[in-house]
N, C-alpha and C positions, 0 to 999 in steps of 0.2 A: 504494500499500499505506500502510497508516493503522499509527499507533503501538500499536493495540492487537493487529495482526496479526502488528506485528515483534516485540513483547514476547511472545505465543506461541512464537516459535521460539527464544527465547534459552536458553542454557546455563544449568545450575542454579547456575554461580559466578556468570554474569552476576545472573541473576534475585534470586538470597542478597543482593547487596549492593545492586542496587535497592531490595528490600525492607528492609534493615536504614538505610538512607539515611532512606527513607521515614518509618520508624519515628523514626529517632532526630531528626529535624526535628519530627515529633509531639511529641517528649518535651522538646525544648530550647524549641520555638519562633522564630518571626522575632526578631532582635534588637530592643531597643528603644535609647532613646537613655541610659539608666539601664546599659546593659553599659559593662563598662570600654573598651571598645576602640572603641564608637561615641559617647562623648561629644562629638567634637569636628563630628559630621556626621551628619546624621537618616538612618536605616537606611532611610527610605520612600524616597528618591532612588533607591534601588537594588531597590526590591520588587519581587520577579517571583513569579507562583505558578502559570502555566502556559507550557507550550511550543506554540510555533507550528504548525500545522498539518502534517505532512510528507507531501505527496503529488507528484502527477506535476509538473514542471515545466519550461517551456523555457527553457534558458539559452542568452544570446545568444553569439555566437561571438567578439563585440569586444564585451565589456561595458565600459561606459562608465567606466571607474575612471580614478584622477588620476594614476597614474603611466603613461607612452607605452606603454613598451616593457617587455613581460614576461621577466622572467630564465628562465634555463635550466630551472632544477627549480622548480615552483610547483603550488599547488594551489588552487582558488576553493572558495567558500564564498558564495552568493546568497541573501540572503533565508534565514539559516542551513541554507541545506543543501547538503553539496557538491556540488560540481559533476562527475558521472561522468567528463565526457571527461578533465578536466585530471589526475584522479586516474587515470586509466588512461596517461594520457600520462607522467605523471611515474613512475609503476610501470615503464614501458618503459625507462625512461631510469635509473633509479636502481637499477642491478644491486646496488650496495654496502649497500641497505637490503631486508628486508622489510617492505613497507607494505600496510595495510587501512585499511578504513573502519569508523566503529562497530560498526553493526549485522553486518557479515562477520565481525569480530571477535567480536563478545558471542554469536553464535548458533553457534561453532566451540567445542565441547565441550573441544576437546584444543590450544585456539589458547595461545600463548605468556603472553598477558596473564591467564590464570585464576591463575596467582600473585602479580599483581601490581595489580588493577585495584582502587582504593582504599588501598593500602597508607599511599602516603607522603600521602594525604588522611589517613587517621585519624590517624596520629602527629602530626599538623600541631594535630590536637583537644587533646593534651595541654596546650597553652600556652594556648589558649581556644577557646571555640564557635566554629565556623565555618558558622551556619546556611548562608548562602550556596551552599556548595559542598556543604552536605546538598541542598541541593533541584536542584543542579545533579546531584546523585548519584544522586537519585530521577527525574529528569524526563529525562536525557539521551538520544539517539538520534543524535547526528552528532559525528562528528571524525574524526580520523584516529590510529590506532596504529602507530608505528613500532618497529622492532628495527634498532640503527644495528650491523650487524654487521661494515664496513671504513667507513671515513671517505669521505663522498662528496667530490667534488672541488670542490663549490661550496656556497653557502648555499642552504638551502631555505627559500622563501617561503610564506606564506600568507595570503591575500586575502580578506577578509571584506566585502561590498559588498550593495546591494540599495535596495528600494523602500519596502518595506513597513513602517511603523512598528509594529512587534510584538516579543514576548519570545521570545529565544534564548538557547537550554541548549547548549553544544558542551562535548566533553568529547575531550581528546588524552592519550596515554599513549605515552613518550619510553623506551625500553630502549638504554643506551649500552653498548656491549662493551669489554672490556679494551683499551686503549691505542689507542682511537678517538676521534674527534673529529666531533663533529654541531655544525652550525650551520642556527640556527631564527629565521626573520626575519617576524613578523607585522604583518599590514599591516589597520587598523581604519577603514573608511570605512561610510555609507549611512546607513539609517534607524532600525534594529534597535535595541532594548535588549539588551544581550547579557552575558552570565553566562557567562565560559571559566573552566574548570578543565583545567590542565594537569598532569600527574603527571610525573616524570624520575627515574629509576633509574640510576644511575653505575656501574658497575663499576673495578676497582680500573685507574688509570692513565688513567682517561678523560675526557675534555673535553664539555662543554655550552656554547659560544655561542648566548645568546638575545638578538633583540632585539623589541621592540616599540613601534608609532608606531600611537598613537591619532590621526589626522591631524583637520585643523581640517575636513573633509567629512562626520566624523561627527557627527551630528543627535540623538542620545538618550544615553543614561546607559550605562556599562559598569561592569562588577566581574570584574576578572579575579583568577585563583588561583595562583599557581606553587608546587608543592610538589617539592621534591626531595631524594632520599635520594643521599647523597655514600659512598662507600667510599675506601680507602686512594689517596691520593695522585693524588685527582681534584679536576677543577678546573671551577668554574663561573663564568660572566660574565653575568649579565643586565642590559640597560638596556633602560629604559623612555622613552619620549618623547612626552608628552602637549600637545597643541597646539590639541585643541578646546576650547568655552566651555560644556559640558555637565557632569556629574558624572562623575567616574573616581575607582576605588577601586582600588589594585592591592596584594593581600595576596600575600606571600612568604613562605615557609617553606622555611629550606636546614637541613637535619638532616646535620650531618657527622659520620658513625657510625665512619669510618675515619680513622688518623692523616696527619698531613700534606696536609690537604687546603687548598685555595687557592681561594676565592669571593671575588666581586665584585659588587655588587650597587648600580645606580648608575641617577639618574634624573632628567629634568628637567620642568617643568612651567609652561607658557606660559598665564596665565589674563588675558583679555581683557575681561570682563565680568562682570555680577553674578552671572549665573547658573552662571562657571566655580568650579568644587572639583577640586582635584585631591589626591590622598589615596594615601600610600605608607605602609603596615601593613605591618612588616618583624620577621620574627624569626629570628633566625640561632642553632642549637643546637650548641656545640662540646662534644662527647660523647668525643672520645678528644685524644692529645698531639700536642702539635706543628701544629695547624693555623692558618689565617691569614684573617680576611675583614676587608672593607672594604667602607664604605657610602657615598657619596656622593649627596646630594639637593640640586637645586637649583630654584628656582621664582622666576619674575618675574613680579609681580602687579600688574593695573592696573582702575581702574572696578568697585572693590568684589568683585575676584576673591579667591578663597580657598584655601589649599594647607594641608594637613596631613601630617605624619611623626611617626610612632609607630615606634622603631625598638628593638629589646631585642635584646642578645646576652647569650645563658646561657652560662656555661661550669660544667661538669660537675667533682666532683672528680678524676676520671680527666686532665681535658683538662690536663694540665700543660704550660707553653709554649705557651699559645693566645696570639696577635696579632690582638687585635682593635682595629677603628676607624670610628668612626662620625663623620661630619659633615654638617649641614644647612644651609643657606644661602638666605635669603630677599630678593629684590631689590624691594622693596615701593615702587611707583611714584605713590600717591596715598596718602591717607589715609583711604580707604574699605576697603581690601583687607586681607587678615588673614592672617598666617603662625603655624601652631599646632604646635607640637613638643613631643614628647612623647619623649624620649631614656631610656633604660634599660640599665644592667648588673646583670647577675644573677650572683654570680660564687661560685664555692667551692672553688677551687684556688687555690696560692698562689705558684705560681711563672708570672705572667700580666705580658701587657704589654696592657692595654685603657684606650682613652679614648672621650669623645664629646665635640663641641662644636656650638655651634650659634650662627649671626649673622644679622641682619638689618639693612638700613638702605635707605637710598635711593643714587641716583645720586651718585659721588662728584664734587662742584661742581669741583673742579681739575682733575679729567681733564677734564668737559666745556665747562671755560672752555680748555683746552688746543686741543681739536679746535674749537672756533668759532674761535678766535684765526688757526688757519690755515685760516679762510674754508667751514669746514663749516659746513653748516645745524643750528640746536637739532635738531631731527626727527633729519637724519641720523646725529647725533652722538650722538645716544641709543641710536639702533638697532646703533650700533657699540660703545657701550659694553655693550648686553645681549646682543649676540653674544658679547664676549668673555668675559664673565660664565658663559654656557653652555657654552663651548668645552670646559672641563676634562670632562664629562660626552661630549662628543660624541667627545674623545679617546680614550675608552676603547671607544668600536665597532670591531670589530676588522675589517669588511668596509669598505674605503673608498670603493666605489661607494655604499653604503648610506650611509657617514656626510656623503658630497659630497649626496645628495639630502635628507639630515636638514637639513642648511645651508642649503637652498636651499626646503625647507618652512619652515623658520624664518624665513628672510628674508622670503618672500612672507606669512606670518601678522602680520608687524610692520609690514606698509605701512600 
């Protein structure tokens, strides 16, 4: 079944959103280096104009992935297309959630998503235009829509893999009900050029744990968007791990609409070649009182790699007693690598605690000398210091098994 056939069956609410995205994209156009939040990296690295053809595919029973054992709850996307077998298995096991694929959802006139799709993405545009998210909204036909009614026992893993070198748009929608916790872990590998948008809607007292691993096995560029609306006393923790040597841009917009929200965004990038670019562009909007936000970014760069951090904390006049923290650190191991930072604070309330800081430098020579004096080789000592530098971000990962896996991936990448 092709895209045209699918689109004819879509509900009016889904078609309206798709057409609006296409119209808005035509109006704003794709970004250029003159755009405020694209000055450090060329948008051409992530340029995508078409969606891969969605047709019948033969899914391997044992897809050759970099992780040996699949977790209990997982779903796979192979060459940008959801594997129906893994989706059905997840539905059977995941009694706590209502889950469906993209087309099943948007073809249902009365689906719960009809009041949510695009709402978080639209709010994110108020800070600045996001053409790649608009492109995704006008093209997507793959993804999962998940309504979390009770807390699942374990994290839900999403695996992306495949052989084709093509352009992929994927759209996820998450609804997390009151007093419920959802943990999502995304694993990116394969040859596709990904454009992924995830919208999250958190009811009061709900929690979203979100982890993203862009592995060293991903061969192409990737742009991700995470747009989350947070209501009263909700909690978000999102951690991004970037280990590949391509162009990676992660756009995050956390909209704190309720009071006493607590959000943490952490990310690490390990760049080991001139083609490596890790761009984290973050906007946290404090709109109500007594909310807390933390941003922690760490990058290790060598052989001409580049990292970018653009982080902004916005504090509305109503958002008294805001506690906002932002820190970015770069470990630069040669003279060719670059760590470019643009921290911003925009504050309209007077009873707040907000701070930002950034550091960049090389390995501590005294620490290096100490390790070498204990009989450790120079190369091994450097690896130990790099791993210690990144550990602060890894410690933010809630799932201990995944944290252990990330440490192993970093060790293998540093070889």
